[in-house]
C-alpha positions in Angstrom: 0.0 0.0 0.0 1.2 3.5 -0.8 1.8 6.2 1.8 -1.3 8.1 0.5 -3.5 5.0 1.0 -4.9 5.5 -2.5 -3.2 2.6 -4.3 -2.0 -0.9 -3.7 0.7 -2.8 -5.5 0.1 -6.5 -6.0 2.7 -9.1 -7.0 1.6 -12.5 -8.3 3.2 -16.0 -8.5 3.7 -15.7 -12.2 5.9 -12.6 -11.8 3.4 -10.0 -12.8 3.2 -6.7 -10.9 0.0 -4.6 -11.0 -1.4 -1.4 -9.4 -5.0 -1.1 -8.2 -7.1 1.8 -6.8 -8.2 1.0 -3.3 -11.5 2.9 -3.3 -12.8 1.8 -6.7 -10.9 -1.5 -7.0 -10.1 -0.8 -10.6 -6.9 -1.8 -12.3 -4.6 1.2 -13.0 -1.2 0.0 -14.3 0.7 -3.2 -15.2 4.5 -3.1 -14.8 6.2 -4.9 -17.7 9.6 -4.8 -19.3 10.3 -3.1 -22.7 9.9 -6.3 -24.6 6.5 -6.9 -23.0 7.6 -9.6 -20.5 6.2 -9.7 -17.0 8.0 -7.8 -14.2 10.0 -10.8 -13.0 11.2 -13.9 -14.9 14.1 -16.3 -14.7 17.3 -16.3 -16.7 15.9 -19.1 -18.9 12.5 -17.5 -19.2 11.0 -19.6 -16.4 8.3 -18.2 -14.2 9.3 -16.8 -10.8 7.0 -15.5 -8.0 7.1 -11.9 -6.6 7.9 -12.1 -2.9 8.1 -8.4 -1.9 7.1 -4.9 -2.9 7.9 -1.4 -1.5 6.9 2.1 -2.5 8.7 5.3 -1.5 6.8 8.0 0.5 6.3 10.3 -2.6 5.0 7.6 -5.0 7.9 8.0 -7.4 9.6 4.6 -7.4 8.6 1.0 -6.7 11.0 -1.7 -5.5 10.1 -5.3 -6.2 11.9 -8.6 -5.5 11.3 -12.2 -6.6 12.4 -15.7 -5.7 15.0 -15.8 -8.5 15.8 -12.5 -10.0 17.5 -9.2 -9.4 15.9 -6.3 -7.5 14.0 -4.1 -9.9 13.0 -0.4 -9.6 9.9 0.8 -11.5 8.5 4.3 -12.3 5.3 4.6 -10.4 3.4 6.7 -12.9 4.6 5.3 -16.3 5.3 1.8 -15.2 8.7 1.6 -17.0 11.7 -0.2 -15.6 14.2 2.4 -14.3 16.9 0.3 -12.7 18.1 -3.1 -11.4 20.3 -4.1 -8.5 22.2 -7.4 -8.4 21.7 -9.6 -5.4 23.5 -12.9 -4.6 20.3 -15.0 -3.9 16.6 -14.7 -4.2 14.4 -12.5 -2.0 12.7 -14.0 1.0 10.5 -10.9 1.9 10.7 -7.1 2.0 9.8 -4.9 5.0 9.3 -1.2 4.7 7.8 1.8 6.6 5.7 4.0 4.3 7.2 7.1 5.8 10.8 6.1 5.0 12.9 6.4 1.8 14.5 3.0 2.3 13.4 -0.6 2.6 14.9 -3.8 4.0 15.3 -6.9 1.8 15.7 -10.3 3.4 17.4 -12.8 1.1 17.4 -16.6 1.1 20.9 -16.7 2.6 19.6 -15.1 5.8 21.2 -11.7 5.1 19.5 -8.3 5.4 20.2 -5.6 2.7 18.9 -2.0 3.3 18.1 -0.4 0.0 17.8 3.3 -0.7 14.7 3.8 -2.9 15.9 7.2 -4.2 19.5 6.4 -5.2 18.7 2.7 -5.9 21.7 1.3 -4.1 22.4 -0.9 -1.0 24.0 1.1 1.8 23.8 -1.4 4.7 24.3 -5.2 4.9 23.8 -7.5 7.9 25.2 -11.0 7.3 25.8 -12.4 10.8 22.6 -14.4 10.9 22.6 -18.2 10.8 18.9 -19.1 10.8 15.8 -18.1 8.7 14.2 -14.8 9.6 10.5 -14.6 10.4 10.0 -10.9 10.5 11.9 -7.6 10.8 11.1 -3.9 11.4 12.8 -0.5 11.5 12.4 1.7 14.6 10.3 4.9 14.0 13.5 7.1 14.3 15.4 4.8 11.9 18.2 4.2 14.4 17.6 0.5 14.9 16.7 -2.6 12.9 15.0 -5.4 14.9 14.6 -8.9 13.5 13.2 -12.2 14.7 14.7 -15.5 13.7 13.5 -19.1 13.8 16.0 -20.0 16.6 13.8 -18.0 19.1 16.0 -14.9 19.0 15.2 -11.2 18.7 18.2 -9.2 17.6 18.6 -5.4 17.3 21.3 -3.7 15.2 22.4 -0.1 15.1 21.5 0.9 11.6 24.3 3.5 11.4 27.2 1.0 12.2 25.4 -2.3 11.7 26.6 -3.4 15.1 24.6 -5.9 17.2 23.5 -4.0 20.3 20.9 -6.3 21.8 19.8 -9.9 21.7 17.1 -11.7 23.6 16.3 -15.5 23.6 12.7 -16.5 24.0 11.0 -19.9 24.6 9.0 -19.7 21.4 9.4 -18.6 17.8 8.2 -15.0 17.0 6.1 -14.9 13.9 5.6 -11.2 13.6 6.9 -8.0 15.3 6.6 -4.2 14.8 7.3 -1.0 16.7 4.7 1.4 17.9 4.5 4.8 16.1 6.3 6.5 18.9 8.9 3.8 19.4 7.8 3.2 23.1 6.8 -0.4 22.6 7.6 -3.5 20.5 4.7 -5.8 19.8 5.1 -9.4 18.7 3.2 -12.7 18.2 4.2 -16.3 18.7 3.6 -19.4 16.8 2.2 -21.4 19.8 0.7 -18.6 21.9 -2.5 -16.7 21.5 -2.6 -12.9 21.8 -0.1 -10.2 21.2 2.9 -9.6 23.5 4.2 -6.1 24.1 7.7 -5.1 25.3 8.6 -1.7 26.7 11.5 0.3 25.3 13.9 0.5 28.3 15.9 3.4 26.9 13.0 5.8 27.5 13.2 5.7 31.3 16.7 4.2 32.1 20.3 4.5 31.0 21.1 1.5 28.7 24.5 0.9 27.2 24.4 0.6 23.4 27.9 -0.7 23.0 28.3 -3.5 20.4 27.9 -7.0 21.8 30.9 -9.4 21.5 30.8 -12.1 18.8 30.6 -14.9 21.3 27.7 -13.3 23.2 25.1 -15.8 24.4 21.8 -14.1 25.0 19.9 -15.0 28.2 16.5 -16.7 28.2 13.9 -14.0 28.7 11.0 -15.4 30.8 7.6 -15.1 29.2 4.3 -15.0 31.0 2.0 -17.8 29.9 -1.6 -16.8 29.1 -2.8 -20.0 30.8 -1.1 -19.0 34.0 -2.7 -15.6 33.8 -6.1 -17.1 33.3 -5.7 -19.5 36.3 -4.5 -16.6 38.5 -7.4 -14.5 37.5 -9.9 -17.3 38.2 -8.3 -18.1 41.6 -8.0 -14.5 42.7 -11.2 -13.1 44.2 -11.8 -9.6 42.9 -13.7 -7.4 45.2 -17.0 -6.2 43.8 -16.6 -2.6 45.2 -13.5 -0.9 46.6 -14.1 1.5 49.4 -11.4 4.2 49.6 -10.5 5.4 53.1 -11.6 8.9 54.1 -8.0 9.9 54.7 -4.9 7.9 53.8 -2.6 9.6 56.4 -3.2 12.3 59.0 -0.3 14.3 57.7 -1.6 14.5 54.2 -4.0 17.1 52.9 -7.2 15.5 51.7 -9.6 17.0 49.2 -13.4 16.7 49.5 -13.8 15.9 45.7 -16.8 18.2 45.5 -17.7 19.8 42.2 -16.0 23.1 41.6 -19.4 24.7 41.1 -20.1 24.3 44.8 -17.2 26.4 46.1 -15.2 28.0 43.3 -17.4 31.1 42.7 -18.3 31.9 46.3 -16.1 35.0 46.4 -17.7 36.3 43.1 -21.3 35.5 43.9 -22.4 39.1 44.2 -20.9 39.9 40.8 -22.6 36.9 39.3 -26.0 37.9 40.8 -25.7 41.4 39.5 -24.7 40.2 36.0 -27.6 37.7 35.9 -30.2 40.1 37.1 -33.0 40.4 34.6 -33.0 43.8 32.9 -36.1 45.9 33.1 -37.5 46.9 29.7 -37.1 50.6 28.9 -40.2 52.7 29.6 -41.6 54.5 26.5 -43.2 57.9 26.8 -45.9 58.7 24.2 -45.6 62.3 23.0 -48.8 64.2 22.2 -49.8 64.8 18.6 -49.5 68.6 19.0 -46.3 69.6 20.9 -46.8 72.9 22.7 -44.0 75.4 22.5 -41.7 76.0 25.4 -41.9 79.8 25.1 -45.2 81.6 24.7 -45.7 84.8 22.6 -45.2 87.0 25.6 -41.7 85.5 26.3 -42.7 83.3 29.4 -42.5 79.6 29.7 -45.7 77.7 29.5 -47.1 76.2 32.7 -48.1 73.0 30.9 -44.5 72.4 29.6 -43.1 73.1 33.1 -45.5 70.6 34.6 -44.7 67.9 32.1 -41.0 68.3 32.5 -41.3 68.1 36.3 -43.4 64.9 35.9 -40.8 63.4 33.6 -37.9 64.2 36.0 -39.9 62.8 38.9 -40.5 59.5 37.0 -36.8 59.2 36.2 -35.8 59.8 39.8 -38.2 57.1 41.0 -36.7 54.6 38.6 -33.2 55.3 39.8 -34.3 55.2 43.4 -35.8 51.7 42.8 -32.6 50.5 41.3 -30.5 51.8 44.2 -32.8 50.1 46.7 -32.6 46.8 44.7 -28.8 47.0 44.7 -28.6 47.7 48.4 -30.8 44.6 49.0 -28.4 42.5 46.9 -25.2 43.8 48.5 -26.5 44.0 52.1 -28.5 40.8 52.2 -27.3 39.9 55.8 -29.5 42.5 57.5 -32.3 41.0 59.5 -31.6 37.4 58.7 -32.7 35.0 61.6 -30.4 32.4 63.0 -30.6 29.3 60.7 -30.1 25.6 61.5 -26.4 25.9 60.5 -26.0 28.8 63.0 -27.6 26.8 65.8 -25.5 23.8 65.1 -22.3 26.0 65.0 -23.3 27.6 68.3 -23.4 24.3 70.2 -20.5 22.6 68.3 -18.0 20.6 70.3 -14.5 21.4 69.0 -12.8 18.7 71.0 -13.7 16.1 68.3 -12.8 16.9 64.7 -15.5 14.5 63.4 -18.2 17.0 64.4 -16.5 19.8 62.5 -16.1 17.6 59.4 -19.8 16.6 59.5 -20.7 20.3 59.6 -18.4 21.0 56.7 -20.1 18.1 54.8 -23.5 19.8 55.5 -22.1 23.0 54.0 -20.9 21.0 51.0 -24.4 19.7 50.3 -25.7 23.3 50.0 -25.7 25.5 46.9 -23.4 28.6 46.6 -26.3 31.0 47.3 -27.3 29.1 50.4 -23.7 29.0 51.7 -23.4 32.7 51.2 -26.7 33.3 53.1 -25.6 31.1 56.0 -22.2 32.8 56.4 -23.8 36.3 56.1 -26.3 35.3 58.7 -23.6 34.8 61.3 -23.3 38.6 61.9 -27.0 39.4 61.9 -28.0 38.4 65.4 -27.3 39.9 68.8 -24.9 37.1 69.7 -23.0 37.6 66.5 -19.7 37.9 68.3 -20.1 34.4 69.7 -21.1 33.0 66.3 -18.1 34.6 64.6 -15.8 33.1 67.3 -17.4 29.7 66.8 -16.8 29.8 63.1 -13.1 30.7 63.6 -12.8 27.7 65.9 -14.6 25.6 63.3 -12.1 26.7 60.7 -9.2 25.9 63.1 -10.6 22.5 63.7 -10.9 21.8 59.9 -7.4 22.9 59.2 -6.0 20.7 62.0 -7.8 17.6 60.5 -6.5 18.4 57.0 -9.7 17.2 55.4 -12.0 19.0 53.0 -9.2 21.3 52.0 -10.4 23.1 48.9 -14.0 23.8 50.0 -13.0 24.8 53.6 -10.6 27.3 52.2 -13.3 28.8 50.1 -15.7 29.0 53.1 -13.0 30.7 55.1 -12.2 33.2 52.3 -15.9 34.1 52.0 -16.1 34.5 55.8 -13.2 36.9 55.9 -14.5 38.8 52.9 -17.9 39.4 54.6 -16.9 39.8 58.3 -13.3 41.0 57.8 -13.9 44.5 58.9 -15.7 43.4 62.1 -12.9 40.9 63.0 -10.2 43.6 62.4 -11.9 46.3 64.6 -12.8 44.0 67.5 -9.9 42.9 69.8 -11.8 39.9 71.1 -11.1 38.0 67.9 -7.3 38.7 67.9 -6.3 35.5 69.8 -8.5 33.2 67.7 -7.2 34.8 64.4 -3.6 34.3 65.5 -4.3 30.7 66.2 -6.0 30.3 62.8 -3.0 31.8 61.1 -0.7 29.2 62.8 -2.7 26.2 61.7 -3.4 27.3 58.1 -1.7 24.7 55.8 -1.4 27.1 52.9 1.9 28.5 54.0 3.3 25.1 54.6 2.2 23.9 51.2 3.5 27.0 49.5 6.9 26.5 51.1 7.1 22.9 50.0 6.2 23.9 46.4 8.8 26.7 46.4 11.4 24.2 47.7 10.7 21.7 44.9 10.8 24.5 42.3 14.2 25.7 43.7 15.5 22.1 43.4 14.3 21.8 39.8 15.8 25.2 38.8 19.1 24.2 40.5 19.3 20.9 38.6 18.4 22.6 35.3 21.3 25.1 35.8 23.7 22.3 36.6 22.7 20.1 33.7 22.8 22.9 31.1 
């Protein structure tokens, strides 16, 4: 198949070579010699079979090989023979990546020849193989050539130097192998095993020496996992139906509540969102009379009617502006006159010796919507005993910070609390001791210091490496 996925080149047992369109299935070109013979034929005119075909990435040249003939290069468009390359024996198979300008040709003498499709010459030969090859592949970066042989070996050569840099012995014959598009994995299949086995490229995460292996190197036996053993282990192992994650892995770790961001992220901007989403009143239209009276009469004085109409119009405009101001004040000062809610009553009688009570109260806040949370926190300063409620909420925040649970939503509740009641807390000295204790237990500074330390280590290592 070509790189554009529009055409396919088919070689037959009688030596003919033809091109078809994949979408329509119609025949497009037959590749013959000048004297009208088929693409490949023996020296005495005998019929030979085509064993491999490769097309360059620009659909310019086609490489074909047969069981008993030279390698031949064909012009993709015209179908004419443009070159031949002598080889010692017949072709076993040809492997090629559609994005490369070269192809690998495996011969019957177990050697691998790397052919340049542009210059039509052989620029690499690998001849240190003593058993038939089953499959071979180039790495995506064209640095390595990996081949599998019938003696249960997988070998890898450095394509630049043709040195053997890796060899692995398996307990079965590999029938097919290929690299992943990024070169991270090598996939292969076996003759006596079901499924596809995948190996990871170790050079991506560890330092591996790519020095050439000695000529007398004996590759170790690589242990393979049997699919039958995997099936038996899966059958014997009892898989739990449902896994219950602990509420907190360790007490020293900060634990998130995993609430949706819509529950706590916009608490500080709730007033702005309400003002923006407020329905706009339609503009009032004033119908003018058919005959418009003049503003100045014949005697030079202003008409009384015009004066009355203008005063009425100004009064109507002032009433509209006063209504809007009152509505804004109700939105911005919604905490006035709010009675003590269930949350406030629970907070007033909360026992801070046990962190579980504080976490349960935080979970109740998490079940509320953003508007209700804003109303609950604003209502803490609306009663006569607001000082006690504010102190209780500060102790509630201290208890949550010590438990290191519900980190993200508790920080949002605390930020909203300080935004609404910050002026009251700043002016009253009775909150000073509790605020100092809250500042000591806040994990934000500790977390920020650790992040800064990691960033400094990373910048130091970068400066040393570069």
